[in-house]
C-alpha positions as protocol buffer text, in pm:
chain_id: "A"
residue {
  index: 1
  type: MET
  ca { x: 10467 y: 9188 z: 11388 }
}
residue {
  index: 2
  type: THR
  ca { x: 10497 y: 8988 z: 11039 }
}
residue {
  index: 3
  type: THR
  ca { x: 10262 y: 9192 z: 10868 }
}
residue {
  index: 4
  type: PRO
  ca { x: 10461 y: 9392 z: 10603 }
}
residue {
  index: 5
  type: CYS
  ca { x: 10442 y: 9777 z: 10594 }
}
residue {
  index: 6
  type: LEU
  ca { x: 10213 y: 9895 z: 10307 }
}
residue {
  index: 7
  type: ALA
  ca { x: 10484 y: 10127 z: 10170 }
}
residue {
  index: 8
  type: CYS
  ca { x: 10840 y: 9918 z: 10198 }
}
residue {
  index: 9
  type: GLY
  ca { x: 10729 y: 9599 z: 10267 }
}
residue {
  index: 10
  type: HIS
  ca { x: 10960 y: 9589 z: 10576 }
}
residue {
  index: 11
  type: THR
  ca { x: 10783 y: 9326 z: 10836 }
}
residue {
  index: 12
  type: GLN
  ca { x: 10923 y: 9489 z: 11158 }
}
residue {
  index: 13
  type: LEU
  ca { x: 10598 y: 9711 z: 11275 }
}
residue {
  index: 14
  type: THR
  ca { x: 10537 y: 9829 z: 11636 }
}
residue {
  index: 15
  type: ARG
  ca { x: 10200 y: 9858 z: 11748 }
}
residue {
  index: 16
  type: GLN
  ca { x: 10131 y: 10231 z: 11922 }
}
residue {
  index: 17
  type: ARG
  ca { x: 9758 y: 10209 z: 12018 }
}
residue {
  index: 18
  type: ARG
  ca { x: 9423 y: 10052 z: 11969 }
}
residue {
  index: 19
  type: TYR
  ca { x: 9239 y: 10156 z: 11668 }
}
residue {
  index: 20
  type: ARG
  ca { x: 8974 y: 10384 z: 11804 }
}
residue {
  index: 21
  type: THR
  ca { x: 8610 y: 10342 z: 11640 }
}
residue {
  index: 22
  type: LYS
  ca { x: 8255 y: 10541 z: 11633 }
}
residue {
  index: 23
  type: THR
  ca { x: 8047 y: 10313 z: 11506 }
}
residue {
  index: 24
  type: ARG
  ca { x: 7853 y: 9987 z: 11617 }
}
residue {
  index: 25
  type: HIS
  ca { x: 7963 y: 9851 z: 11265 }
}
residue {
  index: 26
  type: GLY
  ca { x: 8316 y: 9981 z: 11286 }
}
residue {
  index: 27
  type: ARG
  ca { x: 8349 y: 9857 z: 11648 }
}
residue {
  index: 28
  type: ALA
  ca { x: 8249 y: 9490 z: 11478 }
}
residue {
  index: 29
  type: LEU
  ca { x: 8498 y: 9593 z: 11188 }
}
residue {
  index: 30
  type: PHE
  ca { x: 8820 y: 9675 z: 11378 }
}
residue {
  index: 31
  type: ASP
  ca { x: 8757 y: 9508 z: 11683 }
}
residue {
  index: 32
  type: ASP
  ca { x: 9130 y: 9349 z: 11687 }
}
residue {
  index: 33
  type: THR
  ca { x: 9301 y: 9618 z: 11512 }
}
residue {
  index: 34
  type: TRP
  ca { x: 9557 y: 9831 z: 11635 }
}
residue {
  index: 35
  type: LEU
  ca { x: 9764 y: 10127 z: 11486 }
}
residue {
  index: 36
  type: CYS
  ca { x: 10126 y: 10013 z: 11401 }
}
residue {
  index: 37
  type: ASP
  ca { x: 10433 y: 10198 z: 11294 }
}
residue {
  index: 38
  type: CYS
  ca { x: 10664 y: 10053 z: 11044 }
}
residue {
  index: 39
  type: GLN
  ca { x: 11037 y: 10055 z: 11183 }
}
residue {
  index: 40
  type: GLN
  ca { x: 11145 y: 10113 z: 10870 }
}
residue {
  index: 41
  type: CYS
  ca { x: 10960 y: 10378 z: 10676 }
}
residue {
  index: 42
  type: HIS
  ca { x: 10749 y: 10509 z: 10961 }
}
residue {
  index: 43
  type: LEU
  ca { x: 10435 y: 10481 z: 10754 }
}
residue {
  index: 44
  type: VAL
  ca { x: 10150 y: 10419 z: 11009 }
}
residue {
  index: 45
  type: GLN
  ca { x: 9869 y: 10144 z: 10914 }
}
residue {
  index: 46
  type: ALA
  ca { x: 9582 y: 9964 z: 11058 }
}
residue {
  index: 47
  type: VAL
  ca { x: 9692 y: 9622 z: 11112 }
}
residue {
  index: 48
  type: PRO
  ca { x: 9502 y: 9400 z: 11059 }
}
residue {
  index: 49
  type: ALA
  ca { x: 9296 y: 9522 z: 10785 }
}
residue {
  index: 50
  type: PRO
  ca { x: 8912 y: 9438 z: 10712 }
}
residue {
  index: 51
  type: SER
  ca { x: 8892 y: 9239 z: 10411 }
}
residue {
  index: 52
  type: LEU
  ca { x: 8758 y: 9482 z: 10099 }
}
residue {
  index: 53
  type: ASP
  ca { x: 8417 y: 9265 z: 10131 }
}
residue {
  index: 54
  type: ALA
  ca { x: 8406 y: 9377 z: 10476 }
}
residue {
  index: 55
  type: LEU
  ca { x: 8502 y: 9731 z: 10374 }
}
residue {
  index: 56
  type: GLU
  ca { x: 8238 y: 9770 z: 10125 }
}
residue {
  index: 57
  type: ALA
  ca { x: 7950 y: 9663 z: 10310 }
}
residue {
  index: 58
  type: TYR
  ca { x: 8022 y: 9895 z: 10598 }
}
residue {
  index: 59
  type: TYR
  ca { x: 8031 y: 10176 z: 10350 }
}
residue {
  index: 60
  type: ALA
  ca { x: 7714 y: 10041 z: 10197 }
}
residue {
  index: 61
  type: GLU
  ca { x: 7559 y: 10078 z: 10475 }
}
residue {
  index: 62
  type: ASP
  ca { x: 7731 y: 10333 z: 10735 }
}
residue {
  index: 63
  type: TYR
  ca { x: 7977 y: 10562 z: 10562 }
}
residue {
  index: 64
  type: ARG
  ca { x: 7681 y: 10861 z: 10465 }
}
residue {
  index: 65
  type: LEU
  ca { x: 7465 y: 10833 z: 10710 }
}
residue {
  index: 66
  type: GLY
  ca { x: 7453 y: 10996 z: 11067 }
}
residue {
  index: 67
  type: CYS
  ca { x: 7520 y: 11368 z: 10854 }
}
residue {
  index: 68
  type: CYS
  ca { x: 7865 y: 11182 z: 10744 }
}
residue {
  index: 69
  type: ALA
  ca { x: 8032 y: 11412 z: 10435 }
}
residue {
  index: 70
  type: GLY
  ca { x: 7774 y: 11629 z: 10436 }
}
residue {
  index: 71
  type: SER
  ca { x: 7514 y: 11424 z: 10298 }
}
residue {
  index: 72
  type: ASP
  ca { x: 7246 y: 11575 z: 10498 }
}
residue {
  index: 73
  type: VAL
  ca { x: 7321 y: 11980 z: 10382 }
}
residue {
  index: 74
  type: ALA
  ca { x: 7375 y: 11868 z: 9960 }
}
residue {
  index: 75
  type: ASP
  ca { x: 7151 y: 12090 z: 9783 }
}
residue {
  index: 76
  type: LEU
  ca { x: 7180 y: 12129 z: 9402 }
}
residue {
  index: 77
  type: ARG
  ca { x: 7002 y: 12499 z: 9487 }
}
residue {
  index: 78
  type: THR
  ca { x: 7308 y: 12671 z: 9685 }
}
residue {
  index: 79
  type: PHE
  ca { x: 7563 y: 12452 z: 9576 }
}
residue {
  index: 80
  type: PRO
  ca { x: 7874 y: 12488 z: 9582 }
}
residue {
  index: 81
  type: LYS
  ca { x: 7804 y: 12751 z: 9870 }
}
residue {
  index: 82
  type: ASP
  ca { x: 7570 y: 12436 z: 10047 }
}
residue {
  index: 83
  type: ASN
  ca { x: 7877 y: 12317 z: 10241 }
}
residue {
  index: 84
  type: LEU
  ca { x: 8099 y: 12580 z: 10347 }
}
residue {
  index: 85
  type: TYR
  ca { x: 8360 y: 12287 z: 10453 }
}
residue {
  index: 86
  type: TYR
  ca { x: 8392 y: 12152 z: 10128 }
}
residue {
  index: 87
  type: TYR
  ca { x: 8339 y: 12475 z: 9917 }
}
residue {
  index: 88
  type: ASN
  ca { x: 8655 y: 12637 z: 10138 }
}
residue {
  index: 89
  type: ARG
  ca { x: 8876 y: 12283 z: 10127 }
}
residue {
  index: 90
  type: GLY
  ca { x: 8787 y: 12256 z: 9717 }
}
residue {
  index: 91
  type: ARG
  ca { x: 8912 y: 12605 z: 9688 }
}
residue {
  index: 92
  type: ALA
  ca { x: 9233 y: 12562 z: 9834 }
}
residue {
  index: 93
  type: ALA
  ca { x: 9284 y: 12257 z: 9670 }
}
residue {
  index: 94
  type: ALA
  ca { x: 9218 y: 12445 z: 9310 }
}
residue {
  index: 95
  type: ALA
  ca { x: 9459 y: 12727 z: 9414 }
}
residue {
  index: 96
  type: LEU
  ca { x: 9719 y: 12486 z: 9462 }
}
residue {
  index: 97
  type: VAL
  ca { x: 9689 y: 12283 z: 9150 }
}
residue {
  index: 98
  type: GLN
  ca { x: 9687 y: 12638 z: 8950 }
}
residue {
  index: 99
  type: ALA
  ca { x: 9960 y: 12735 z: 9112 }
}
residue {
  index: 100
  type: HIS
  ca { x: 10153 y: 12439 z: 8933 }
}
residue {
  index: 101
  type: LEU
  ca { x: 9975 y: 12385 z: 8633 }
}
residue {
  index: 102
  type: ARG
  ca { x: 10202 y: 12472 z: 8283 }
}
residue {
  index: 103
  type: HIS
  ca { x: 9883 y: 12511 z: 8038 }
}
residue {
  index: 104
  type: ALA
  ca { x: 9523 y: 12521 z: 8066 }
}
residue {
  index: 105
  type: PRO
  ca { x: 9372 y: 12130 z: 8158 }
}
residue {
  index: 106
  type: GLN
  ca { x: 9186 y: 11994 z: 7899 }
}
residue {
  index: 107
  type: THR
  ca { x: 9061 y: 11693 z: 8126 }
}
residue {
  index: 108
  type: ILE
  ca { x: 9027 y: 11694 z: 8494 }
}
residue {
  index: 109
  type: LEU
  ca { x: 8958 y: 11334 z: 8709 }
}
residue {
  index: 110
  type: ASP
  ca { x: 8834 y: 11371 z: 9055 }
}
residue {
  index: 111
  type: ILE
  ca { x: 8880 y: 11003 z: 9186 }
}
residue {
  index: 112
  type: GLY
  ca { x: 8617 y: 10989 z: 9530 }
}
residue {
  index: 113
  type: ALA
  ca { x: 8504 y: 11301 z: 9408 }
}
residue {
  index: 114
  type: GLY
  ca { x: 8209 y: 11327 z: 9664 }
}
residue {
  index: 115
  type: TYR
  ca { x: 7910 y: 11642 z: 9587 }
}
residue {
  index: 116
  type: GLY
  ca { x: 8203 y: 11770 z: 9344 }
}
residue {
  index: 117
  type: HIS
  ca { x: 8314 y: 12081 z: 9569 }
}
residue {
  index: 118
  type: ILE
  ca { x: 8709 y: 12036 z: 9414 }
}
residue {
  index: 119
  type: LEU
  ca { x: 8567 y: 11987 z: 9034 }
}
residue {
  index: 120
  type: ASP
  ca { x: 8355 y: 12272 z: 9070 }
}
residue {
  index: 121
  type: ALA
  ca { x: 8648 y: 12506 z: 9193 }
}
residue {
  index: 122
  type: LEU
  ca { x: 8884 y: 12329 z: 8943 }
}
residue {
  index: 123
  type: GLY
  ca { x: 8565 y: 12408 z: 8694 }
}
residue {
  index: 124
  type: ARG
  ca { x: 8527 y: 12777 z: 8741 }
}
residue {
  index: 125
  type: THR
  ca { x: 8871 y: 12854 z: 8692 }
}
residue {
  index: 126
  type: TYR
  ca { x: 8937 y: 12632 z: 8330 }
}
residue {
  index: 127
  type: PRO
  ca { x: 8569 y: 12623 z: 8266 }
}
residue {
  index: 128
  type: LYS
  ca { x: 8645 y: 12400 z: 7923 }
}
residue {
  index: 129
  type: ALA
  ca { x: 8799 y: 12169 z: 8083 }
}
residue {
  index: 130
  type: ARG
  ca { x: 8599 y: 11829 z: 8034 }
}
residue {
  index: 131
  type: ARG
  ca { x: 8534 y: 11711 z: 8399 }
}
residue {
  index: 132
  type: MET
  ca { x: 8515 y: 11345 z: 8514 }
}
residue {
  index: 133
  type: ALA
  ca { x: 8462 y: 11161 z: 8856 }
}
residue {
  index: 134
  type: ILE
  ca { x: 8485 y: 10815 z: 9002 }
}
residue {
  index: 135
  type: GLU
  ca { x: 8196 y: 10741 z: 9260 }
}
residue {
  index: 136
  type: PHE
  ca { x: 8018 y: 10500 z: 9395 }
}
residue {
  index: 137
  type: SER
  ca { x: 7778 y: 10665 z: 9626 }
}
residue {
  index: 138
  type: ASP
  ca { x: 7417 y: 10733 z: 9488 }
}
residue {
  index: 139
  type: PRO
  ca { x: 7319 y: 11074 z: 9608 }
}
residue {
  index: 140
  type: CYS
  ca { x: 7720 y: 11157 z: 9518 }
}
residue {
  index: 141
  type: VAL
  ca { x: 7650 y: 11051 z: 9152 }
}
residue {
  index: 142
  type: ALA
  ca { x: 7313 y: 11198 z: 9130 }
}
residue {
  index: 143
  type: HIS
  ca { x: 7437 y: 11508 z: 9247 }
}
residue {
  index: 144
  type: LEU
  ca { x: 7736 y: 11506 z: 8999 }
}
residue {
  index: 145
  type: ARG
  ca { x: 7576 y: 11413 z: 8685 }
}
residue {
  index: 146
  type: ALA
  ca { x: 7296 y: 11711 z: 8763 }
}
residue {
  index: 147
  type: LEU
  ca { x: 7652 y: 11941 z: 8748 }
}
residue {
  index: 148
  type: GLY
  ca { x: 7735 y: 11805 z: 8407 }
}
residue {
  index: 149
  type: VAL
  ca { x: 8019 y: 11591 z: 8547 }
}
residue {
  index: 150
  type: GLU
  ca { x: 8091 y: 11251 z: 8370 }
}
residue {
  index: 151
  type: VAL
  ca { x: 8073 y: 10985 z: 8644 }
}
residue {
  index: 152
  type: HIS
  ca { x: 8237 y: 10646 z: 8675 }
}
residue {
  index: 153
  type: ARG
  ca { x: 8082 y: 10423 z: 8893 }
}
residue {
  index: 154
  type: ASP
  ca { x: 8319 y: 10099 z: 8918 }
}
residue {
  index: 155
  type: PRO
  ca { x: 8557 y: 10119 z: 9154 }
}
residue {
  index: 156
  type: ALA
  ca { x: 8899 y: 10292 z: 9021 }
}
residue {
  index: 157
  type: ASP
  ca { x: 9164 y: 10009 z: 9049 }
}
residue {
  index: 158
  type: VAL
  ca { x: 8891 y: 9877 z: 8744 }
}
residue {
  index: 159
  type: VAL
  ca { x: 8806 y: 10214 z: 8533 }
}
residue {
  index: 160
  type: LEU
  ca { x: 9145 y: 10364 z: 8576 }
}
residue {
  index: 161
  type: PRO
  ca { x: 9310 y: 10106 z: 8351 }
}
residue {
  index: 162
  type: ARG
  ca { x: 9037 y: 10086 z: 8083 }
}
residue {
  index: 163
  type: LEU
  ca { x: 9055 y: 10475 z: 8028 }
}
residue {
  index: 164
  type: GLU
  ca { x: 9233 y: 10583 z: 7697 }
}
residue {
  index: 165
  type: GLU
  ca { x: 9291 y: 10940 z: 7799 }
}
residue {
  index: 166
  type: ARG
  ca { x: 9565 y: 11056 z: 8037 }
}
residue {
  index: 167
  type: PHE
  ca { x: 9465 y: 11358 z: 8269 }
}
residue {
  index: 168
  type: ASP
  ca { x: 9600 y: 11698 z: 8276 }
}
residue {
  index: 169
  type: VAL
  ca { x: 9509 y: 11720 z: 8618 }
}
residue {
  index: 170
  type: VAL
  ca { x: 9375 y: 11382 z: 8892 }
}
residue {
  index: 171
  type: VAL
  ca { x: 9219 y: 11465 z: 9267 }
}
residue {
  index: 172
  type: LEU
  ca { x: 9246 y: 11213 z: 9516 }
}
residue {
  index: 173
  type: SER
  ca { x: 9139 y: 11399 z: 9793 }
}
residue {
  index: 174
  type: HIS
  ca { x: 9094 y: 11221 z: 10147 }
}
residue {
  index: 175
  type: VAL
  ca { x: 9059 y: 10889 z: 9980 }
}
residue {
  index: 176
  type: LEU
  ca { x: 9398 y: 10740 z: 9989 }
}
residue {
  index: 177
  type: GLU
  ca { x: 9373 y: 10702 z: 10364 }
}
residue {
  index: 178
  type: HIS
  ca { x: 9111 y: 10430 z: 10303 }
}
residue {
  index: 179
  type: LEU
  ca { x: 9210 y: 10188 z: 10064 }
}
residue {
  index: 180
  type: LEU
  ca { x: 9378 y: 9859 z: 10118 }
}
residue {
  index: 181
  type: ASP
  ca { x: 9613 y: 9945 z: 9875 }
}
residue {
  index: 182
  type: PRO
  ca { x: 9767 y: 10285 z: 9877 }
}
residue {
  index: 183
  type: PRO
  ca { x: 10069 y: 10231 z: 9638 }
}
residue {
  index: 184
  type: ALA
  ca { x: 9896 y: 10077 z: 9395 }
}
residue {
  index: 185
  type: MET
  ca { x: 9663 y: 10336 z: 9377 }
}
residue {
  index: 186
  type: LEU
  ca { x: 9934 y: 10549 z: 9312 }
}
residue {
  index: 187
  type: ARG
  ca { x: 10098 y: 10370 z: 9038 }
}
residue {
  index: 188
  type: LEU
  ca { x: 9750 y: 10345 z: 8831 }
}
residue {
  index: 189
  type: ILE
  ca { x: 9741 y: 10704 z: 8884 }
}
residue {
  index: 190
  type: ARG
  ca { x: 10099 y: 10769 z: 8741 }
}
residue {
  index: 191
  type: ASP
  ca { x: 10003 y: 10602 z: 8451 }
}
residue {
  index: 192
  type: ARG
  ca { x: 9696 y: 10787 z: 8345 }
}
residue {
  index: 193
  type: LEU
  ca { x: 9885 y: 11125 z: 8419 }
}
residue {
  index: 194
  type: ALA
  ca { x: 9964 y: 11336 z: 8113 }
}
residue {
  index: 195
  type: PRO
  ca { x: 10313 y: 11447 z: 8052 }
}
residue {
  index: 196
  type: ASP
  ca { x: 10286 y: 11773 z: 8218 }
}
residue {
  index: 197
  type: GLY
  ca { x: 9980 y: 11687 z: 8425 }
}
residue {
  index: 198
  type: VAL
  ca { x: 9950 y: 11721 z: 8774 }
}
residue {
  index: 199
  type: PHE
  ca { x: 9823 y: 11487 z: 9058 }
}
residue {
  index: 200
  type: TYR
  ca { x: 9684 y: 11665 z: 9388 }
}
residue {
  index: 201
  type: VAL
  ca { x: 9635 y: 11435 z: 9668 }
}
residue {
  index: 202
  type: GLU
  ca { x: 9515 y: 11556 z: 10044 }
}
residue {
  index: 203
  type: VAL
  ca { x: 9483 y: 11328 z: 10336 }
}
residue {
  index: 204
  type: PRO
  ca { x: 9499 y: 11378 z: 10747 }
}
residue {
  index: 205
  type: HIS
  ca { x: 9809 y: 11461 z: 10885 }
}
residue {
  index: 206
  type: ILE
  ca { x: 9890 y: 11175 z: 11099 }
}
residue {
  index: 207
  type: PRO
  ca { x: 10259 y: 11133 z: 11199 }
}
residue {
  index: 208
  type: VAL
  ca { x: 10359 y: 10869 z: 11458 }
}
residue {
  index: 209
  type: ASP
  ca { x: 10382 y: 11120 z: 11719 }
}
residue {
  index: 210
  type: ALA
  ca { x: 10068 y: 11203 z: 11700 }
}
residue {
  index: 211
  type: LEU
  ca { x: 9941 y: 10919 z: 11837 }
}
residue {
  index: 212
  type: GLN
  ca { x: 10028 y: 10984 z: 12180 }
}
residue {
  index: 213
  type: ARG
  ca { x: 10041 y: 11368 z: 12188 }
}
residue {
  index: 214
  type: HIS
  ca { x: 9667 y: 11408 z: 12199 }
}
residue {
  index: 215
  type: PRO
  ca { x: 9597 y: 11615 z: 11890 }
}
residue {
  index: 216
  type: ASP
  ca { x: 9246 y: 11795 z: 11864 }
}
residue {
  index: 217
  type: HIS
  ca { x: 9039 y: 11994 z: 11612 }
}
residue {
  index: 218
  type: VAL
  ca { x: 8691 y: 11999 z: 11551 }
}
residue {
  index: 219
  type: TRP
  ca { x: 8727 y: 11936 z: 11174 }
}
residue {
  index: 220
  type: ALA
  ca { x: 8968 y: 11628 z: 11276 }
}
residue {
  index: 221
  type: PRO
  ca { x: 8775 y: 11408 z: 11459 }
}
residue {
  index: 222
  type: ARG
  ca { x: 8970 y: 11178 z: 11707 }
}
residue {
  index: 223
  type: PHE
  ca { x: 8823 y: 10836 z: 11594 }
}
residue {
  index: 224
  type: ASP
  ca { x: 9017 y: 10635 z: 11370 }
}
residue {
  index: 225
  type: GLU
  ca { x: 8753 y: 10511 z: 11140 }
}
residue {
  index: 226
  type: PRO
  ca { x: 8751 y: 10374 z: 10881 }
}
residue {
  index: 227
  type: HIS
  ca { x: 9108 y: 10498 z: 10760 }
}
residue {
  index: 228
  type: LEU
  ca { x: 9371 y: 10225 z: 10740 }
}
residue {
  index: 229
  type: THR
  ca { x: 9672 y: 10407 z: 10707 }
}
residue {
  index: 230
  type: PHE
  ca { x: 9792 y: 10721 z: 10816 }
}
residue {
  index: 231
  type: PHE
  ca { x: 10026 y: 10982 z: 10694 }
}
residue {
  index: 232
  type: SER
  ca { x: 10303 y: 11227 z: 10806 }
}
residue {
  index: 233
  type: VAL
  ca { x: 10473 y: 11481 z: 10521 }
}
residue {
  index: 234
  type: GLU
  ca { x: 10766 y: 11208 z: 10527 }
}
residue {
  index: 235
  type: THR
  ca { x: 10586 y: 10906 z: 10457 }
}
residue {
  index: 236
  type: LEU
  ca { x: 10346 y: 11067 z: 10205 }
}
residue {
  index: 237
  type: ARG
  ca { x: 10623 y: 11213 z: 10010 }
}
residue {
  index: 238
  type: GLY
  ca { x: 10809 y: 10874 z: 10027 }
}
residue {
  index: 239
  type: ALA
  ca { x: 10505 y: 10705 z: 9897 }
}
residue {
  index: 240
  type: LEU
  ca { x: 10436 y: 10947 z: 9625 }
}
residue {
  index: 241
  type: THR
  ca { x: 10840 y: 10889 z: 9499 }
}
residue {
  index: 242
  type: THR
  ca { x: 10848 y: 10517 z: 9544 }
}
residue {
  index: 243
  type: ALA
  ca { x: 10515 y: 10490 z: 9291 }
}
residue {
  index: 244
  type: GLY
  ca { x: 10730 y: 10665 z: 9016 }
}
residue {
  index: 245
  type: LEU
  ca { x: 10573 y: 10989 z: 9080 }
}
residue {
  index: 246
  type: HIS
  ca { x: 10825 y: 11395 z: 9125 }
}
residue {
  index: 247
  type: VAL
  ca { x: 10671 y: 11585 z: 9385 }
}
residue {
  index: 248
  type: VAL
  ca { x: 10671 y: 11956 z: 9385 }
}
residue {
  index: 249
  type: ASP
  ca { x: 10473 y: 12033 z: 9669 }
}
residue {
  index: 250
  type: CYS
  ca { x: 10415 y: 11832 z: 10010 }
}
residue {
  index: 251
  type: ASP
  ca { x: 10310 y: 12022 z: 10312 }
}
residue {
  index: 252
  type: THR
  ca { x: 10092 y: 12025 z: 10615 }
}
residue {
  index: 253
  type: ALA
  ca { x: 9769 y: 12267 z: 10546 }
}
residue {
  index: 254
  type: GLY
  ca { x: 9475 y: 12363 z: 10708 }
}
residue {
  index: 255
  type: PRO
  ca { x: 9385 y: 12477 z: 11071 }
}
residue {
  index: 256
  type: PRO
  ca { x: 9605 y: 12427 z: 11356 }
}
residue {
  index: 257
  type: TYR
  ca { x: 9603 y: 12111 z: 11596 }
}
residue {
  index: 258
  type: ARG
  ca { x: 9521 y: 12198 z: 11954 }
}
residue {
  index: 259
  type: PHE
  ca { x: 9718 y: 11964 z: 12176 }
}
residue {
  index: 260
  type: ILE
  ca { x: 9523 y: 11880 z: 12499 }
}
residue {
  index: 261
  type: SER
  ca { x: 9557 y: 11649 z: 12806 }
}
residue {
  index: 262
  type: ALA
  ca { x: 9499 y: 11286 z: 12798 }
}
residue {
  index: 263
  type: TRP
  ca { x: 9224 y: 11244 z: 12994 }
}
residue {
  index: 264
  type: ARG
  ca { x: 9028 y: 11547 z: 12810 }
}
residue {
  index: 265
  type: TYR
  ca { x: 9138 y: 11312 z: 12494 }
}
residue {
  index: 266
  type: ARG
  ca { x: 8945 y: 11053 z: 12596 }
}
residue {
  index: 267
  type: LEU
  ca { x: 8629 y: 11249 z: 12681 }
}
residue {
  index: 268
  type: PRO
  ca { x: 8377 y: 11327 z: 12366 }
}
residue {
  index: 269
  type: THR
  ca { x: 8393 y: 11712 z: 12267 }
}
residue {
  index: 270
  type: MET
  ca { x: 8080 y: 11896 z: 12433 }
}
residue {
  index: 271
  type: ARG
  ca { x: 7993 y: 11974 z: 12077 }
}
residue {
  index: 272
  type: TRP
  ca { x: 7970 y: 11618 z: 11933 }
}
residue {
  index: 273
  type: PHE
  ca { x: 7815 y: 11490 z: 12241 }
}
residue {
  index: 274
  type: LEU
  ca { x: 7551 y: 11724 z: 12223 }
}
residue {
  index: 275
  type: GLN
  ca { x: 7478 y: 11674 z: 11875 }
}
residue {
  index: 276
  type: SER
  ca { x: 7450 y: 11294 z: 11954 }
}
residue {
  index: 277
  type: LEU
  ca { x: 7180 y: 11378 z: 12170 }
}
residue {
  index: 278
  type: LEU
  ca { x: 6931 y: 11519 z: 11889 }
}
residue {
  index: 279
  type: PRO
  ca { x: 6707 y: 11328 z: 11708 }
}
residue {
  index: 280
  type: ALA
  ca { x: 6899 y: 11286 z: 11378 }
}
residue {
  index: 281
  type: PRO
  ca { x: 6574 y: 11498 z: 11210 }
}
residue {
  index: 282
  type: LEU
  ca { x: 6621 y: 11783 z: 11454 }
}
residue {
  index: 283
  type: PHE
  ca { x: 6951 y: 11802 z: 11379 }
}
residue {
  index: 284
  type: ARG
  ca { x: 6926 y: 11832 z: 11032 }
}
residue {
  index: 285
  type: PHE
  ca { x: 6636 y: 12117 z: 11043 }
}
residue {
  index: 286
  type: LEU
  ca { x: 6861 y: 12319 z: 11286 }
}
residue {
  index: 287
  type: ARG
  ca { x: 7175 y: 12280 z: 11080 }
}
residue {
  index: 288
  type: ARG
  ca { x: 6979 y: 12461 z: 10774 }
}
residue {
  index: 289
  type: GLN
  ca { x: 6856 y: 12734 z: 10980 }
}
residue {
  index: 290
  type: ARG
  ca { x: 7009 y: 13099 z: 10985 }
}
residue {
  index: 291
  type: VAL
  ca { x: 7050 y: 13124 z: 11384 }
}
residue {
  index: 292
  type: THR
  ca { x: 7325 y: 12800 z: 11382 }
}
residue {
  index: 293
  type: GLN
  ca { x: 7522 y: 12997 z: 11137 }
}
residue {
  index: 294
  type: PRO
  ca { x: 7773 y: 13105 z: 11368 }
}
residue {
  index: 295
  type: LEU
  ca { x: 7853 y: 12733 z: 11453 }
}
residue {
  index: 296
  type: ARG
  ca { x: 7903 y: 12630 z: 11094 }
}
residue {
  index: 297
  type: VAL
  ca { x: 8237 y: 12691 z: 10875 }
}
residue {
  index: 298
  type: ARG
  ca { x: 8229 y: 13067 z: 10730 }
}
residue {
  index: 299
  type: GLU
  ca { x: 8228 y: 13125 z: 10356 }
}
residue {
  index: 300
  type: GLN
  ca { x: 8573 y: 13225 z: 10395 }
}
residue {
  index: 301
  type: GLU
  ca { x: 8806 y: 13054 z: 10618 }
}
residue {
  index: 302
  type: GLU
  ca { x: 9171 y: 13207 z: 10575 }
}
residue {
  index: 303
  type: GLU
  ca { x: 9300 y: 12857 z: 10794 }
}
residue {
  index: 304
  type: PHE
  ca { x: 9184 y: 12636 z: 10506 }
}
residue {
  index: 305
  type: GLN
  ca { x: 9491 y: 12806 z: 10281 }
}
residue {
  index: 306
  type: ALA
  ca { x: 9768 y: 12798 z: 10540 }
}
residue {
  index: 307
  type: ARG
  ca { x: 10076 y: 12628 z: 10531 }
}
residue {
  index: 308
  type: GLY
  ca { x: 10358 y: 12412 z: 10787 }
}
residue {
  index: 309
  type: GLY
  ca { x: 10350 y: 12314 z: 11140 }
}
residue {
  index: 310
  type: ASP
  ca { x: 10108 y: 12066 z: 11319 }
}
residue {
  index: 311
  type: ARG
  ca { x: 9821 y: 12123 z: 11085 }
}
residue {
  index: 312
  type: ILE
  ca { x: 9535 y: 11888 z: 11041 }
}
residue {
  index: 313
  type: TRP
  ca { x: 9594 y: 11803 z: 10662 }
}
residue {
  index: 314
  type: ILE
  ca { x: 9871 y: 11715 z: 10435 }
}
residue {
  index: 315
  type: ARG
  ca { x: 9817 y: 11858 z: 10102 }
}
residue {
  index: 316
  type: ALA
  ca { x: 10055 y: 11746 z: 9818 }
}
residue {
  index: 317
  type: LEU
  ca { x: 10109 y: 11794 z: 9422 }
}
residue {
  index: 318
  type: ALA
  ca { x: 10305 y: 11552 z: 9210 }
}
residue {
  index: 319
  type: MET
  ca { x: 10370 y: 11527 z: 8875 }
}
residue {
  index: 320
  type: ALA
  ca { x: 10491 y: 11214 z: 8682 }
}
residue {
  index: 321
  type: GLU
  ca { x: 10865 y: 11123 z: 8712 }
}
residue {
  index: 322
  type: PRO
  ca { x: 11017 y: 11328 z: 8433 }
}
residue {
  index: 323
  type: THR
  ca { x: 11234 y: 11143 z: 8185 }
}
residue {
  index: 324
  type: PRO
  ca { x: 11631 y: 11247 z: 8095 }
}
residue {
  index: 325
  type: GLU
  ca { x: 11503 y: 11416 z: 7793 }
}
residue {
  index: 326
  type: SER
  ca { x: 11267 y: 11620 z: 7974 }
}
residue {
  index: 327
  type: ARG
  ca { x: 11500 y: 11735 z: 8245 }
}
């Protein structure tokens, strides 16, 4: 294929399989899309990728509908334990950041902050830090501002160049895989990091062999939509390094994948199939009830802290590439 690799620019990309969608809008958006493997650096990307205008329309119409991203349980009265999945992920992110910070941060920026669970976890550890977010979703913006977070609503590639401050902590959790130009975003973040600042990034773990081995987990859905780039530990580390960042930690994280047969992989999981049969108002009502609590994430999920092996996420921590004087 002649489409250049997003990471290295190589034009030898090999088709692996067709893109898997879950919504009607997604099927229209990715109808001719394949997942392709770069023969030089082995980054996997969606080809052809939708246009920016098409993606913006998709996110405006579909992304937080149908209980996506926890929008149906976001509740300031019980935050941050309103969504225990994001609560656990926020705690895990804050723990990794804290382990590598050289001093208490004064400024923290979360790009694509969602409902602010990572910012909350970091804020509890560093209550004097100024917390900022880049977020465009209306319900998320209202939620973040109610938490006292300073929110910028323009796209990150517009906001970052005009910010004057440099940040002690920058968070990019489950955002990089959605972007049309991940390397450009990584360079912008590098330029906004303070000299001793740390950059936390988390993405789904999708190595090339996972495209054919049929991995499965309830927290790692089988569809590809709406991701555009699919990372392994090696390709994420390479992308960070190429952007001029010094990688200090990069490994798989979270619960382990299960690997299942091809025929089971093509069937819907029973949980999501049954959920699809319920009217949305009834599902939202049941999700809030105490009787359904055993079906949800627990308050303390130790697997969120686990590292290494065939796990569903990749977590990395990087710093601005040290200058010769600082080595």
